C-alpha positions as CSV (number, residue, x, y, z in Angstrom):
1,M,116.0,-70.2,50.2
2,K,118.6,-72.4,51.9
3,M,120.6,-75.5,51.0
4,V,120.7,-78.1,53.8
5,A,123.4,-80.7,53.4
6,A,123.7,-83.7,55.8
7,I,126.5,-86.2,56.1
8,I,124.9,-89.4,57.5
9,Q,125.5,-93.1,57.9
10,P,124.4,-95.0,54.7
11,Y,121.9,-97.3,56.5
12,R,120.0,-94.3,57.8
13,L,119.0,-93.0,54.4
14,D,115.5,-94.5,54.2
15,N,114.7,-93.1,57.7
16,V,115.8,-89.6,56.7
17,R,114.1,-89.7,53.3
18,E,110.8,-90.8,54.8
19,A,111.0,-88.2,57.6
20,L,111.7,-85.4,55.2
21,T,108.9,-86.4,52.9
22,G,106.6,-86.3,55.9
23,I,107.4,-82.6,56.5
24,G,106.9,-81.7,52.9
25,V,110.4,-81.8,51.4
26,H,109.8,-83.3,47.9
27,G,113.3,-83.6,46.4
28,M,116.8,-84.4,47.5
29,T,120.2,-85.3,46.0
30,V,122.1,-88.2,47.5
31,T,125.9,-88.7,46.9
32,E,128.1,-91.5,48.2
33,V,131.1,-89.9,49.9
34,R,134.0,-91.0,52.1
35,G,135.5,-89.2,55.0
36,Y,136.2,-89.1,58.7
37,G,135.5,-87.0,61.7
38,R,136.4,-87.4,65.3
39,Q,136.5,-91.2,65.0
40,R,139.4,-91.0,62.6
41,G,138.5,-94.2,60.8
42,H,138.9,-97.7,62.3
43,T,141.0,-100.8,62.3
44,E,140.0,-104.0,60.5
45,I,141.6,-107.4,60.2
46,Y,141.7,-109.1,56.8
47,R,143.4,-112.5,56.3
48,G,145.2,-112.1,59.5
49,A,146.7,-108.7,58.7
50,E,145.5,-105.6,60.6
51,Y,145.1,-102.4,58.6
52,Q,143.7,-99.0,59.2
53,I,140.6,-97.7,57.4
54,H,141.0,-93.9,57.3
55,Y,138.0,-92.9,55.2
56,L,134.6,-94.3,56.1
57,P,131.7,-94.6,53.7
58,K,129.0,-92.0,54.3
59,L,126.1,-90.4,52.3
60,K,125.7,-86.7,51.6
61,I,122.1,-85.6,51.4
62,E,121.4,-82.1,49.9
63,V,117.9,-80.5,49.9
64,A,117.0,-77.0,48.7
65,I,114.2,-75.6,50.9
66,D,112.3,-72.5,51.7
67,D,113.6,-70.4,54.7
68,G,110.5,-71.2,56.8
69,L,111.2,-74.9,56.7
70,V,114.9,-74.9,57.6
71,G,114.5,-75.4,61.4
72,Q,112.1,-78.2,61.0
73,A,114.2,-79.9,58.3
74,I,117.3,-79.7,60.6
75,E,115.4,-81.3,63.5
76,T,113.9,-83.9,61.3
77,I,117.2,-85.0,59.7
78,A,119.0,-85.0,63.1
79,E,116.2,-87.2,64.7
80,A,116.0,-89.6,61.8
81,A,119.8,-90.0,61.4
82,K,120.7,-90.2,65.1
83,T,121.9,-93.5,66.5
84,G,123.7,-92.1,69.5
85,K,127.0,-93.5,68.5
86,I,130.1,-91.7,67.2
87,G,130.0,-91.1,63.4
88,D,126.3,-90.1,63.1
89,G,127.2,-87.2,60.9
90,K,126.8,-83.4,60.6
91,I,124.3,-80.9,59.1
92,F,125.3,-77.8,57.2
93,V,123.1,-74.9,56.0
94,W,123.9,-72.1,53.6
95,D,122.1,-69.5,51.6
96,I,121.0,-70.0,48.0
97,G,121.3,-66.9,45.9
98,T,119.2,-68.1,42.9
99,A,117.4,-71.3,41.9
100,V,116.2,-71.9,38.3
101,R,113.9,-74.8,37.1
102,I,115.4,-75.6,33.7
103,R,112.3,-77.1,32.2
104,T,110.0,-74.1,32.9
105,G,112.4,-71.2,33.6
106,E,110.8,-70.6,37.0
107,T,113.1,-68.9,39.5
108,G,113.4,-68.4,43.2
109,A,111.0,-70.3,45.6
110,E,108.8,-71.3,42.6
111,A,111.7,-73.3,41.2
112,L,111.9,-75.5,44.3
């Protein structure tokens, strides 16, 4: 089992959700986060004053999936979230040691 986390632009969430549902991913966790990467924020003008925005709003999507679906999930997220502009985001993958469904007590892949 793997945990796939993707940091994406907020307006790309529906595209990513629909694409993941299409390949058989049935659940995800979405968190509103703030951060920056290579773009290092941006400058805005408010009431005539210029100021720097260092942390940009992003969404973090987390999905726990079976090992066989990891490659397809990464490709699907990357394709659905891509705009071709700086700040599209990143995808991270790590191993899950144990998963437990609280309601039934199922463990491992059955818990997903």
